[in-house]
C-alpha positions as CSV (number, residue, x, y, z in Angstrom):
1,Q,12.0,-43.1,21.4
2,A,10.7,-39.5,21.5
3,H,10.7,-37.9,24.8
4,L,9.0,-34.6,25.6
5,V,9.4,-32.4,28.7
6,E,7.4,-29.4,29.6
7,S,8.6,-26.6,32.0
8,G,7.6,-23.1,32.8
9,G,4.3,-23.6,34.7
10,G,3.5,-22.0,37.9
11,L,1.2,-19.7,39.8
12,V,0.5,-16.2,38.5
13,Q,-2.1,-13.5,39.2
14,A,-4.8,-12.6,36.6
15,G,-3.3,-10.3,33.9
16,G,0.1,-11.9,34.3
17,S,2.2,-13.7,31.9
18,L,4.2,-17.0,31.7
19,T,6.2,-18.8,29.0
20,L,6.1,-22.6,28.8
21,S,8.8,-24.6,27.2
22,C,8.8,-28.1,25.6
23,S,12.1,-29.7,24.9
24,G,12.5,-32.9,23.0
25,S,14.9,-35.9,22.5
26,G,14.8,-38.7,20.1
27,I,12.8,-36.8,17.4
28,V,13.0,-33.5,15.5
29,F,10.4,-30.9,16.1
30,R,10.7,-29.0,12.9
31,T,9.6,-31.8,10.6
32,N,6.6,-32.6,12.7
33,I,3.5,-30.9,14.0
34,M,3.8,-29.5,17.5
35,S,1.1,-28.3,19.6
36,W,0.0,-27.2,23.2
37,H,-3.0,-28.6,24.8
38,R,-4.5,-28.0,28.2
39,E,-6.8,-30.0,30.6
40,A,-8.7,-28.3,33.3
41,P,-10.2,-30.3,36.2
42,G,-13.2,-32.2,35.1
43,K,-12.8,-31.2,31.6
44,Q,-11.4,-32.9,28.4
45,R,-8.0,-32.0,27.0
46,D,-8.3,-29.3,24.4
47,L,-6.0,-28.0,21.7
48,V,-4.6,-24.5,22.6
49,A,-2.2,-23.9,19.8
50,R,-0.3,-25.7,17.0
51,I,2.7,-25.0,14.8
52,T,3.5,-27.0,11.6
53,G,6.8,-27.8,10.2
54,P,6.8,-24.7,7.7
55,G,5.8,-22.6,10.7
56,D,2.0,-22.1,10.2
57,T,0.2,-21.5,13.5
58,N,-3.4,-21.7,14.6
59,Y,-5.0,-21.1,18.0
60,D,-8.1,-21.8,19.8
61,H,-10.4,-18.8,19.9
62,S,-10.2,-18.4,23.6
63,V,-6.5,-17.6,23.4
64,Q,-6.2,-15.8,20.3
65,G,-4.3,-12.6,20.5
66,R,-3.0,-13.6,24.1
67,F,-0.9,-16.7,23.4
68,T,1.8,-17.3,20.9
69,I,3.3,-20.6,20.0
70,S,6.9,-20.6,18.6
71,R,9.6,-23.0,17.9
72,N,13.5,-22.9,18.2
73,D,14.8,-25.4,15.7
74,W,18.4,-25.1,16.9
75,K,17.4,-26.2,20.3
76,N,14.5,-28.4,19.4
77,E,12.2,-26.7,21.6
78,V,8.7,-25.3,21.3
79,Y,7.3,-22.4,23.5
80,L,3.9,-21.1,24.5
81,Q,4.0,-17.4,25.5
82,M,0.9,-16.6,27.5
83,S,-0.1,-13.1,28.3
84,D,-3.2,-11.5,30.1
85,L,-3.7,-14.9,31.7
86,Q,-7.2,-15.4,33.4
87,P,-8.5,-17.8,35.9
88,E,-10.1,-19.8,33.2
89,D,-6.6,-20.5,31.7
90,T,-5.9,-22.5,34.8
91,A,-5.1,-26.2,33.6
92,V,-2.4,-28.7,33.1
93,Y,-0.6,-27.8,29.9
94,Y,0.8,-30.5,27.7
95,C,3.1,-30.5,24.7
96,K,2.4,-32.9,22.0
97,L,4.2,-34.0,18.8
98,K,2.3,-35.6,16.0
99,S,4.7,-37.5,13.7
100,V,4.0,-36.6,10.0
101,R,5.5,-40.0,9.0
102,T,3.6,-42.3,11.3
103,G,0.7,-40.2,12.7
104,Y,1.7,-41.3,16.2
105,D,1.2,-38.7,19.0
106,Y,3.8,-38.3,21.6
107,W,2.9,-36.4,24.8
108,G,4.9,-34.7,27.6
109,Q,4.1,-35.2,31.2
110,G,2.4,-31.7,31.6
111,T,3.0,-28.6,33.7
112,Q,0.5,-26.9,35.9
113,V,-0.6,-23.3,35.3
114,T,-2.7,-21.8,38.0
115,V,-4.1,-18.3,37.5
116,S,-5.4,-16.6,40.6
117,S,-8.1,-13.9,40.5
């Protein structure tokens, strides 16, 4: 059974930086599609960034150039480096693994990021 755990959220001032981490057990990240999503109050959960097995990445336009997704295959972890954070980045951030073999989505429990102006 896959299990994902996010960490690294917190409160930061506008213009600041945070790095989120997602660690996993029960499934290998590098052979699947990993992504970060966020859900702001009253809004739907949206894709922020994604990394495929070969390492291809793509980003939502709102974070392009400010956020970077990366993966450590040795540790079976995925990261989201966030810089120049703005109040509109405030949300609960979720890590997701999409199984290439089954298509099933595994989600972490989420970590809160709050950006003050």
